[in-house]
N, CA, C and O atoms as a GROMACS GRO file, in nm:
protein
  288
    1UNK      N    1   2.006  13.925  13.867
    1UNK     CA    2   2.110  13.867  13.961
    1UNK      C    3   2.065  13.874  14.111
    1UNK      O    4   2.086  13.780  14.187
    2UNK      N    5   2.000  13.990  14.150
    2UNK     CA    6   1.961  14.005  14.277
    2UNK      C    7   1.858  13.895  14.317
    2UNK      O    8   1.862  13.838  14.426
    3UNK      N    9   1.770  13.871  14.226
    3UNK     CA   10   1.671  13.762  14.268
    3UNK      C   11   1.733  13.622  14.317
    3UNK      O   12   1.693  13.556  14.413
    4UNK      N   13   1.842  13.588  14.228
    4UNK     CA   14   1.900  13.453  14.247
    4UNK      C   15   1.992  13.466  14.363
    4UNK      O   16   1.999  13.368  14.436
    5UNK      N   17   2.066  13.574  14.393
    5UNK     CA   18   2.145  13.600  14.506
    5UNK      C   19   2.064  13.598  14.640
    5UNK      O   20   2.108  13.546  14.742
    6UNK      N   21   1.943  13.656  14.630
    6UNK     CA   22   1.847  13.658  14.732
    6UNK      C   23   1.807  13.509  14.772
    6UNK      O   24   1.805  13.476  14.890
    7UNK      N   25   1.775  13.419  14.669
    7UNK     CA   26   1.738  13.295  14.682
    7UNK      C   27   1.848  13.211  14.746
    7UNK      O   28   1.821  13.116  14.821
    8UNK      N   29   1.969  13.245  14.716
    8UNK     CA   30   2.091  13.169  14.747
    8UNK      C   31   2.185  13.240  14.843
    8UNK      O   32   2.307  13.230  14.838
    9UNK      N   33   2.119  13.313  14.930
    9UNK     CA   34   2.199  13.395  15.016
    9UNK      C   35   2.307  13.340  15.100
    9UNK      O   36   2.404  13.408  15.133
   10UNK      N   37   2.289  13.218  15.134
   10UNK     CA   38   2.392  13.142  15.222
   10UNK      C   39   2.539  13.145  15.137
   10UNK      O   40   2.643  13.176  15.194
   11UNK      N   41   2.535  13.113  15.010
   11UNK     CA   42   2.669  13.116  14.947
   11UNK      C   43   2.746  13.248  14.954
   11UNK      O   44   2.689  13.357  14.962
   12UNK      N   45   2.869  13.234  14.951
   12UNK     CA   46   2.947  13.364  14.962
   12UNK      C   47   2.931  13.433  14.847
   12UNK      O   48   2.918  13.375  14.739
   13UNK      N   49   2.931  13.570  14.858
   13UNK     CA   50   2.901  13.677  14.728
   13UNK      C   51   3.001  13.642  14.628
   13UNK      O   52   2.972  13.672  14.512
   14UNK      N   53   3.114  13.585  14.649
   14UNK     CA   54   3.212  13.566  14.542
   14UNK      C   55   3.142  13.485  14.428
   14UNK      O   56   3.177  13.510  14.313
   15UNK      N   57   3.046  13.390  14.450
   15UNK     CA   58   2.986  13.302  14.356
   15UNK      C   59   2.924  13.404  14.247
   15UNK      O   60   2.922  13.374  14.128
   16UNK      N   61   2.875  13.522  14.292
   16UNK     CA   62   2.805  13.606  14.209
   16UNK      C   63   2.908  13.686  14.131
   16UNK      O   64   2.885  13.728  14.018
   17UNK      N   65   3.034  13.706  14.200
   17UNK     CA   66   3.131  13.773  14.134
   17UNK      C   67   3.173  13.693  13.991
   17UNK      O   68   3.206  13.752  13.888
   18UNK      N   69   3.167  13.561  14.006
   18UNK     CA   70   3.200  13.480  13.895
   18UNK      C   71   3.097  13.501  13.780
   18UNK      O   72   3.128  13.513  13.662
   19UNK      N   73   2.977  13.505  13.828
   19UNK     CA   74   2.862  13.526  13.722
   19UNK      C   75   2.886  13.669  13.661
   19UNK      O   76   2.867  13.686  13.541
   20UNK      N   77   2.928  13.773  13.742
   20UNK     CA   78   2.947  13.912  13.680
   20UNK      C   79   3.071  13.905  13.587
   20UNK      O   80   3.070  13.970  13.482
   21UNK      N   81   3.170  13.832  13.619
   21UNK     CA   82   3.292  13.824  13.542
   21UNK      C   83   3.262  13.761  13.407
   21UNK      O   84   3.306  13.805  13.300
   22UNK      N   85   3.184  13.655  13.422
   22UNK     CA   86   3.148  13.567  13.293
   22UNK      C   87   3.072  13.665  13.202
   22UNK      O   88   3.083  13.652  13.080
   23UNK      N   89   2.999  13.756  13.250
   23UNK     CA   90   2.911  13.846  13.165
   23UNK      C   91   2.974  13.975  13.123
   23UNK      O   92   2.910  14.068  13.075
   24UNK      N   93   3.116  13.976  13.145
   24UNK     CA   94   3.180  14.104  13.106
   24UNK      C   95   3.194  14.206  13.202
   24UNK      O   96   3.220  14.318  13.158
   25UNK      N   97   3.183  14.192  13.325
   25UNK     CA   98   3.192  14.287  13.439
   25UNK      C   99   3.307  14.230  13.517
   25UNK      O  100   3.355  14.118  13.504
   26UNK      N  101   3.348  14.336  13.610
   26UNK     CA  102   3.448  14.309  13.708
   26UNK      C  103   3.375  14.242  13.826
   26UNK      O  104   3.253  14.229  13.820
   27UNK      N  105   3.440  14.201  13.928
   27UNK     CA  106   3.386  14.163  14.048
   27UNK      C  107   3.292  14.280  14.109
   27UNK      O  108   3.314  14.400  14.093
   28UNK      N  109   3.186  14.228  14.180
   28UNK     CA  110   3.098  14.330  14.236
   28UNK      C  111   3.175  14.409  14.340
   28UNK      O  112   3.236  14.347  14.427
   29UNK      N  113   3.177  14.529  14.338
   29UNK     CA  114   3.237  14.619  14.446
   29UNK      C  115   3.134  14.636  14.565
   29UNK      O  116   3.035  14.709  14.556
   30UNK      N  117   3.162  14.567  14.670
   30UNK     CA  118   3.070  14.595  14.792
   30UNK      C  119   3.136  14.700  14.891
   30UNK      O  120   3.082  14.724  14.999
   31UNK      N  121   3.237  14.753  14.856
   31UNK     CA  122   3.298  14.846  14.960
   31UNK      C  123   3.208  14.963  15.000
   31UNK      O  124   3.202  14.998  15.118
   32UNK      N  125   3.138  15.023  14.905
   32UNK     CA  126   3.051  15.128  14.949
   32UNK      C  127   2.939  15.078  15.045
   32UNK      O  128   2.902  15.148  15.139
   33UNK      N  129   2.886  14.955  15.019
   33UNK     CA  130   2.787  14.885  15.096
   33UNK      C  131   2.833  14.863  15.250
   33UNK      O  132   2.773  14.900  15.352
   34UNK      N  133   2.948  14.798  15.241
   34UNK     CA  134   2.999  14.769  15.369
   34UNK      C  135   3.029  14.883  15.461
   34UNK      O  136   3.038  14.857  15.581
   35UNK      N  137   3.047  15.014  15.416
   35UNK     CA  138   3.064  15.121  15.486
   35UNK      C  139   2.929  15.200  15.528
   35UNK      O  140   2.925  15.291  15.610
   36UNK      N  141   2.825  15.150  15.460
   36UNK     CA  142   2.708  15.213  15.487
   36UNK      C  143   2.643  15.133  15.610
   36UNK      O  144   2.587  15.025  15.593
   37UNK      N  145   2.653  15.191  15.732
   37UNK     CA  146   2.603  15.115  15.853
   37UNK      C  147   2.513  15.184  15.927
   37UNK      O  148   2.537  15.300  15.961
   38UNK      N  149   2.406  15.125  15.960
   38UNK     CA  150   2.302  15.162  16.069
   38UNK      C  151   2.324  15.091  16.200
   38UNK      O  152   2.288  14.976  16.222
   39UNK      N  153   2.386  15.171  16.283
   39UNK     CA  154   2.420  15.107  16.404
   39UNK      C  155   2.543  15.009  16.369
   39UNK      O  156   2.646  15.051  16.318
   40UNK      N  157   2.524  14.888  16.397
   40UNK     CA  158   2.647  14.793  16.366
   40UNK      C  159   2.611  14.707  16.252
   40UNK      O  160   2.684  14.612  16.221
   41UNK      N  161   2.505  14.735  16.188
   41UNK     CA  162   2.463  14.662  16.064
   41UNK      C  163   2.480  14.724  15.933
   41UNK      O  164   2.415  14.825  15.907
   42UNK      N  165   2.562  14.672  15.844
   42UNK     CA  166   2.590  14.725  15.719
   42UNK      C  167   2.482  14.703  15.624
   42UNK      O  168   2.398  14.620  15.659
   43UNK      N  169   2.467  14.762  15.510
   43UNK     CA  170   2.362  14.754  15.405
   43UNK      C  171   2.361  14.616  15.355
   43UNK      O  172   2.250  14.572  15.326
   44UNK      N  173   2.462  14.540  15.340
   44UNK     CA  174   2.469  14.407  15.282
   44UNK      C  175   2.391  14.321  15.374
   44UNK      O  176   2.299  14.248  15.334
   45UNK      N  177   2.429  14.331  15.501
   45UNK     CA  178   2.353  14.241  15.595
   45UNK      C  179   2.202  14.276  15.614
   45UNK      O  180   2.121  14.188  15.641
   46UNK      N  181   2.163  14.416  15.599
   46UNK     CA  182   2.022  14.452  15.604
   46UNK      C  183   1.961  14.380  15.484
   46UNK      O  184   1.862  14.308  15.497
   47UNK      N  185   2.026  14.400  15.359
   47UNK     CA  186   1.971  14.350  15.230
   47UNK      C  187   1.950  14.205  15.229
   47UNK      O  188   1.851  14.156  15.173
   48UNK      N  189   2.053  14.122  15.300
   48UNK     CA  190   2.036  13.979  15.321
   48UNK      C  191   1.909  13.930  15.415
   48UNK      O  192   1.836  13.835  15.391
   49UNK      N  193   1.903  14.015  15.521
   49UNK     CA  194   1.784  13.995  15.606
   49UNK      C  195   1.649  14.016  15.543
   49UNK      O  196   1.554  13.941  15.561
   50UNK      N  197   1.649  14.130  15.463
   50UNK     CA  198   1.528  14.146  15.391
   50UNK      C  199   1.490  14.049  15.293
   50UNK      O  200   1.371  14.031  15.265
   51UNK      N  201   1.600  13.974  15.231
   51UNK     CA  202   1.578  13.872  15.141
   51UNK      C  203   1.505  13.741  15.214
   51UNK      O  204   1.413  13.674  15.167
   52UNK      N  205   1.562  13.726  15.326
   52UNK     CA  206   1.542  13.591  15.397
   52UNK      C  207   1.390  13.615  15.471
   52UNK      O  208   1.306  13.526  15.472
   53UNK      N  209   1.371  13.739  15.529
   53UNK     CA  210   1.251  13.754  15.608
   53UNK      C  211   1.134  13.782  15.523
   53UNK      O  212   1.023  13.738  15.550
   54UNK      N  213   1.162  13.864  15.409
   54UNK     CA  214   1.039  13.900  15.328
   54UNK      C  215   1.044  13.895  15.182
   54UNK      O  216   0.973  13.963  15.108
   55UNK      N  217   1.148  13.795  15.136
   55UNK     CA  218   1.172  13.770  14.990
   55UNK      C  219   1.179  13.907  14.928
   55UNK      O  220   1.131  13.916  14.815
   56UNK      N  221   1.236  14.025  14.988
   56UNK     CA  222   1.248  14.140  14.919
   56UNK      C  223   1.392  14.169  14.876
   56UNK      O  224   1.482  14.190  14.956
   57UNK      N  225   1.408  14.168  14.735
   57UNK     CA  226   1.539  14.163  14.704
   57UNK      C  227   1.592  14.316  14.643
   57UNK      O  228   1.696  14.332  14.579
   58UNK      N  229   1.507  14.410  14.673
   58UNK     CA  230   1.518  14.550  14.628
   58UNK      C  231   1.649  14.620  14.686
   58UNK      O  232   1.715  14.687  14.607
   59UNK      N  233   1.686  14.611  14.800
   59UNK     CA  234   1.806  14.660  14.855
   59UNK      C  235   1.933  14.594  14.796
   59UNK      O  236   2.038  14.650  14.763
   60UNK      N  237   1.900  14.462  14.788
   60UNK     CA  238   2.038  14.373  14.728
   60UNK      C  239   2.046  14.418  14.582
   60UNK      O  240   2.160  14.437  14.540
   61UNK      N  241   1.944  14.438  14.497
   61UNK     CA  242   1.941  14.475  14.365
   61UNK      C  243   2.029  14.620  14.360
   61UNK      O  244   2.120  14.637  14.278
   62UNK      N  245   1.996  14.704  14.444
   62UNK     CA  246   2.049  14.829  14.443
   62UNK      C  247   2.207  14.817  14.476
   62UNK      O  248   2.290  14.880  14.410
   63UNK      N  249   2.236  14.745  14.567
   63UNK     CA  250   2.371  14.719  14.606
   63UNK      C  251   2.454  14.649  14.480
   63UNK      O  252   2.569  14.684  14.454
   64UNK      N  253   2.391  14.556  14.412
   64UNK     CA  254   2.460  14.509  14.293
   64UNK      C  255   2.487  14.599  14.194
   64UNK      O  256   2.599  14.608  14.143
   65UNK      N  257   2.378  14.676  14.157
   65UNK     CA  258   2.374  14.770  14.047
   65UNK      C  259   2.489  14.880  14.080
   65UNK      O  260   2.566  14.913  13.990
   66UNK      N  261   2.499  14.930  14.193
   66UNK     CA  262   2.597  15.018  14.237
   66UNK      C  263   2.749  14.961  14.231
   66UNK      O  264   2.848  15.032  14.209
   67UNK      N  265   2.751  14.831  14.252
   67UNK     CA  266   2.887  14.767  14.256
   67UNK      C  267   2.932  14.710  14.125
   67UNK      O  268   3.046  14.666  14.115
   68UNK      N  269   2.845  14.707  14.018
   68UNK     CA  270   2.882  14.663  13.890
   68UNK      C  271   2.975  14.748  13.812
   68UNK      O  272   2.950  14.868  13.816
   69UNK      N  273   3.072  14.713  13.743
   69UNK     CA  274   3.163  14.795  13.658
   69UNK      C  275   3.196  14.708  13.550
   69UNK      O  276   3.230  14.592  13.572
   70UNK      N  277   3.188  14.757  13.433
   70UNK     CA  278   3.230  14.688  13.294
   70UNK      C  279   3.380  14.663  13.314
   70UNK      O  280   3.457  14.746  13.362
   71UNK      N  281   3.416  14.534  13.270
   71UNK     CA  282   3.563  14.506  13.285
   71UNK      C  283   3.641  14.566  13.188
   71UNK      O  284   3.585  14.607  13.086
   72UNK      N  285   3.760  14.579  13.201
   72UNK     CA  286   3.842  14.634  13.081
   72UNK      C  287   3.852  14.778  13.080
   72UNK      O  288   3.914  14.835  12.990
   0.00000   0.00000   0.00000
């Protein structure tokens, strides 16, 4: 999922919440990520920049994996 989100970083992350829900997970929980800030830039923004500048989805993959929870 990180690969595709990296490719389509412009859409709102809620698009990927729908994919997660369809596959039996709850919406991706980004709350931990939004609190992890270096200076004024949170981890999600840093991950997005890495995707756009270097086609590197490693940080975004980690964010998604940490935020996924099975539904129910």
